[in-house]
N, CA, C and O atoms as a Tinker XYZ file with bonds, in Angstrom:
   212  protein
     1  N    154.985000  130.481000   51.075000    73     2
     2  CA   154.469000  131.786000   51.425000    64     1     3
     3  C    153.023000  131.871000   50.951000    63     2     4     5
     4  O    152.716000  131.593000   49.792000    81     3
     5  N    152.164000  132.252000   51.847000    73     3     6
     6  CA   150.745000  132.354000   51.527000    64     5     7
     7  C    150.447000  133.775000   51.073000    63     6     8     9
     8  O    150.897000  134.737000   51.696000    81     7
     9  N    149.686000  133.909000   49.982000    73     7    10
    10  CA   149.303000  135.227000   49.500000    64     9    11
    11  C    148.285000  135.826000   50.455000    63    10    12    13
    12  O    147.306000  135.176000   50.820000    81    11
    13  N    148.524000  137.079000   50.863000    73    11    14
    14  CA   147.616000  137.734000   51.798000    64    13    15
    15  C    147.181000  139.086000   51.248000    63    14    16    17
    16  O    147.910000  139.728000   50.492000    81    15
    17  N    145.991000  139.504000   51.638000    73    15    18
    18  CA   145.484000  140.822000   51.297000    64    17    19
    19  C    145.570000  141.705000   52.531000    63    18    20    21
    20  O    145.619000  141.200000   53.653000    81    19
    21  N    145.590000  143.036000   52.333000    73    19    22
    22  CA   145.817000  143.941000   53.449000    64    21    23
    23  C    144.698000  143.918000   54.484000    63    22    24    25
    24  O    144.927000  144.308000   55.629000    81    23
    25  N    143.510000  143.479000   54.125000    73    23    26
    26  CA   142.412000  143.449000   55.089000    64    25    27
    27  C    142.259000  142.091000   55.774000    63    26    28    29
    28  O    141.329000  141.903000   56.558000    81    27
    29  N    143.145000  141.151000   55.494000    73    27    30
    30  CA   143.094000  139.838000   56.132000    64    29    31
    31  C    143.800000  139.871000   57.472000    63    30    32    33
    32  O    144.742000  140.638000   57.677000    81    31
    33  N    143.339000  139.041000   58.370000    73    31    34
    34  CA   144.038000  138.898000   59.640000    64    33    35
    35  C    145.234000  137.981000   59.439000    63    34    36    37
    36  O    145.216000  137.088000   58.592000    81    35
    37  N    146.260000  138.213000   60.223000    73    35    38
    38  CA   147.470000  137.402000   60.119000    64    37    39
    39  C    147.335000  136.174000   61.018000    63    38    40    41
    40  O    146.987000  136.288000   62.194000    81    39
    41  N    147.608000  135.031000   60.465000    73    39    42
    42  CA   147.647000  133.808000   61.252000    64    41    43
    43  C    148.963000  133.096000   60.955000    63    42    44    45
    44  O    149.427000  133.077000   59.815000    81    43
    45  N    149.534000  132.537000   61.951000    73    43    46
    46  CA   150.828000  131.891000   61.811000    64    45    47
    47  C    150.709000  130.410000   62.146000    63    46    48    49
    48  O    151.349000  129.911000   63.071000    81    47
    49  N    149.891000  129.735000   61.387000    73    47    50
    50  CA   149.718000  128.305000   61.603000    64    49    51
    51  C    150.889000  127.568000   60.964000    63    50    52    53
    52  O    151.136000  127.693000   59.764000    81    51
    53  N    151.598000  126.807000   61.773000    73    51    54
    54  CA   152.754000  126.061000   61.285000    64    53    55
    55  C    152.362000  124.609000   61.068000    63    54    56    57
    56  O    151.519000  124.060000   61.777000    81    55
    57  N    152.988000  124.008000   60.084000    73    55    58
    58  CA   152.683000  122.606000   59.808000    64    57    59
    59  C    153.214000  121.721000   60.929000    63    58    60    61
    60  O    154.029000  122.156000   61.742000    81    59
    61  N    152.752000  120.495000   60.964000    73    59    62
    62  CA   153.127000  119.549000   62.010000    64    61    63
    63  C    154.620000  119.236000   61.965000    63    62    64    65
    64  O    155.230000  119.000000   63.008000    81    63
    65  N    155.215000  119.231000   60.775000    73    63    66
    66  CA   156.625000  118.860000   60.639000    64    65    67
    67  C    157.573000  120.063000   60.743000    63    66    68    69
    68  O    158.759000  119.933000   60.439000    81    67
    69  N    157.069000  121.234000   61.170000    73    67    70
    70  CA   157.911000  122.412000   61.311000    64    69    71
    71  C    158.906000  122.227000   62.459000    63    70    72    73
    72  O    158.540000  121.802000   63.554000    81    71
    73  N    160.172000  122.556000   62.184000    73    71    74
    74  CA   161.220000  122.475000   63.204000    64    73    75
    75  C    161.860000  123.857000   63.327000    63    74    76    77
    76  O    162.356000  124.404000   62.342000    81    75
    77  N    161.849000  124.419000   64.531000    73    75    78
    78  CA   162.435000  125.733000   64.769000    64    77    79
    79  C    163.907000  125.556000   65.108000    63    78    80    81
    80  O    164.245000  124.887000   66.084000    81    79
    81  N    164.771000  126.144000   64.316000    73    79    82
    82  CA   166.209000  126.032000   64.529000    64    81    83
    83  C    166.659000  127.224000   65.365000    63    82    84    85
    84  O    166.822000  128.328000   64.845000    81    83
    85  N    166.860000  126.999000   66.665000    73    83    86
    86  CA   167.225000  128.084000   67.578000    64    85    87
    87  C    168.595000  128.664000   67.254000    63    86    88    89
    88  O    168.791000  129.875000   67.358000    81    87
    89  N    169.540000  127.825000   66.864000    73    87    90
    90  CA   170.886000  128.306000   66.545000    64    89    91
    91  C    170.863000  129.228000   65.326000    63    90    92    93
    92  O    171.531000  130.262000   65.321000    81    91
    93  N    170.105000  128.863000   64.301000    73    91    94
    94  CA   170.000000  129.697000   63.114000    64    93    95
    95  C    169.313000  131.023000   63.444000    63    94    96    97
    96  O    169.758000  132.079000   62.996000    81    95
    97  N    168.249000  130.973000   64.211000    73    95    98
    98  CA   167.544000  132.193000   64.602000    64    97    99
    99  C    168.463000  133.117000   65.396000    63    98   100   101
   100  O    168.480000  134.325000   65.158000    81    99
   101  N    169.216000  132.570000   66.322000    73    99   102
   102  CA   170.143000  133.371000   67.121000    64   101   103
   103  C    171.218000  133.994000   66.223000    63   102   104   105
   104  O    171.552000  135.168000   66.381000    81   103
   105  N    171.753000  133.223000   65.293000    73   103   106
   106  CA   172.790000  133.730000   64.387000    64   105   107
   107  C    172.245000  134.851000   63.493000    63   106   108   109
   108  O    172.942000  135.833000   63.240000    81   107
   109  N    171.010000  134.710000   63.015000    73   107   110
   110  CA   170.416000  135.747000   62.176000    64   109   111
   111  C    170.167000  137.028000   62.963000    63   110   112   113
   112  O    170.316000  138.123000   62.421000    81   111
   113  N    169.793000  136.907000   64.221000    73   111   114
   114  CA   169.548000  138.084000   65.053000    64   113   115
   115  C    170.858000  138.769000   65.420000    63   114   116   117
   116  O    170.944000  139.996000   65.383000    81   115
   117  N    171.871000  137.998000   65.771000    73   115   118
   118  CA   173.145000  138.562000   66.215000    64   117   119
   119  C    173.966000  139.140000   65.068000    63   118   120   121
   120  O    174.748000  140.065000   65.288000    81   119
   121  N    173.813000  138.628000   63.863000    73   119   122
   122  CA   174.628000  139.055000   62.729000    64   121   123
   123  C    173.788000  139.790000   61.690000    63   122   124   125
   124  O    173.810000  139.461000   60.504000    81   123
   125  N    173.046000  140.795000   62.162000    73   123   126
   126  CA   172.204000  141.565000   61.248000    64   125   127
   127  C    173.075000  142.383000   60.307000    63   126   128   129
   128  O    174.093000  142.943000   60.715000    81   127
   129  N    172.676000  142.444000   59.070000    73   127   130
   130  CA   173.356000  143.300000   58.110000    64   129   131
   131  C    172.329000  143.753000   57.083000    63   130   132   133
   132  O    171.412000  143.007000   56.741000    81   131
   133  N    172.486000  144.976000   56.592000    73   131   134
   134  CA   171.528000  145.439000   55.594000    64   133   135
   135  C    171.693000  144.661000   54.292000    63   134   136   137
   136  O    172.798000  144.249000   53.939000    81   135
   137  N    170.607000  144.470000   53.600000    73   135   138
   138  CA   170.682000  143.780000   52.320000    64   137   139
   139  C    171.561000  144.578000   51.366000    63   138   140   141
   140  O    172.370000  144.020000   50.625000    81   139
   141  N    171.385000  145.880000   51.400000    73   139   142
   142  CA   172.162000  146.763000   50.554000    64   141   143
   143  C    172.276000  148.109000   51.265000    63   142   144   145
   144  O    171.253000  148.736000   51.543000    81   143
   145  N    173.479000  148.566000   51.565000    73   143   146
   146  CA   173.593000  149.840000   52.275000    64   145   147
   147  C    173.046000  150.998000   51.434000    63   146   148   149
   148  O    173.220000  151.036000   50.215000    81   147
   149  N    172.394000  151.924000   52.101000    73   147   150
   150  CA   171.828000  153.075000   51.402000    64   149   151
   151  C    172.904000  154.119000   51.159000    63   150   152   153
   152  O    173.727000  154.360000   52.041000    81   151
   153  N    172.922000  154.748000   49.985000    73   151   154
   154  CA   173.879000  155.821000   49.741000    64   153   155
   155  C    173.582000  157.020000   50.644000    63   154   156   157
   156  O    172.426000  157.313000   50.949000    81   155
   157  N    174.639000  157.700000   51.061000    73   155   158
   158  CA   174.476000  158.783000   52.020000    64   157   159
   159  C    173.617000  159.917000   51.469000    63   158   160   161
   160  O    172.842000  160.516000   52.214000    81   159
   161  N    173.739000  160.222000   50.176000    73   159   162
   162  CA   172.928000  161.313000   49.616000    64   161   163
   163  C    171.436000  160.976000   49.654000    63   162   164   165
   164  O    170.606000  161.881000   49.742000    81   163
   165  N    171.086000  159.700000   49.589000    73   163   166
   166  CA   169.683000  159.307000   49.696000    64   165   167
   167  C    169.174000  159.555000   51.109000    63   166   168   169
   168  O    168.037000  159.987000   51.296000    81   167
   169  N    170.014000  159.281000   52.102000    73   167   170
   170  CA   169.630000  159.543000   53.492000    64   169   171
   171  C    169.432000  161.038000   53.728000    63   170   172   173
   172  O    168.522000  161.445000   54.451000    81   171
   173  N    170.294000  161.853000   53.110000    73   171   174
   174  CA   170.139000  163.303000   53.233000    64   173   175
   175  C    168.860000  163.769000   52.539000    63   174   176   177
   176  O    168.118000  164.586000   53.085000    81   175
   177  N    168.606000  163.258000   51.354000    73   175   178
   178  CA   167.422000  163.637000   50.594000    64   177   179
   179  C    166.138000  163.262000   51.333000    63   178   180   181
   180  O    165.158000  164.005000   51.311000    81   179
   181  N    166.158000  162.102000   51.984000    73   179   182
   182  CA   164.993000  161.653000   52.732000    64   181   183
   183  C    164.927000  162.207000   54.140000    63   182   184   185
   184  O    164.029000  161.852000   54.904000    81   183
   185  N    165.868000  163.076000   54.498000    73   183   186
   186  CA   165.959000  163.712000   55.816000    64   185   187
   187  C    166.084000  162.702000   56.944000    63   186   188   189
   188  O    165.557000  162.914000   58.036000    81   187
   189  N    166.781000  161.607000   56.682000    73   187   190
   190  CA   167.082000  160.626000   57.714000    64   189   191
   191  C    168.316000  161.071000   58.482000    63   190   192   193
   192  O    168.394000  160.891000   59.698000    81   191
   193  N    169.287000  161.655000   57.771000    73   191   194
   194  CA   170.457000  162.241000   58.427000    64   193   195
   195  C    170.642000  163.648000   57.877000    63   194   196   197
   196  O    170.127000  163.965000   56.805000    81   195
   197  N    171.368000  164.493000   58.594000    73   195   198
   198  CA   171.482000  165.897000   58.219000    64   197   199
   199  C    172.904000  166.350000   58.001000    63   198   200   201
   200  O    173.140000  167.549000   57.854000    81   199
   201  N    173.865000  165.442000   57.974000    73   199   202
   202  CA   175.252000  165.862000   57.747000    64   201   203
   203  C    175.855000  165.038000   56.615000    63   202   204   205
   204  O    175.600000  163.839000   56.503000    81   203
   205  N    176.646000  165.683000   55.790000    73   203   206
   206  CA   177.316000  165.020000   54.681000    64   205   207
   207  C    178.720000  164.674000   55.136000    63   206   208   209
   208  O    179.495000  165.567000   55.480000    81   207
   209  N    179.063000  163.387000   55.144000    73   207   210
   210  CA   180.374000  162.954000   55.631000    64   209   211
   211  C    181.273000  162.719000   54.534000    63   210   212
   212  O    182.427000  162.347000   54.750000    81   211
């Protein structure tokens, strides 16, 4: 991971030996899951949802 500053332009230069694994990418896209589910009261506090279940 390259350290970047907020005023730098983003470049995605890949090394010569980079191999893109299509199966892994597809699996990561199809099986999305949150790293950690947010508690419902936090969603209410942040006004993301408006009902308490």
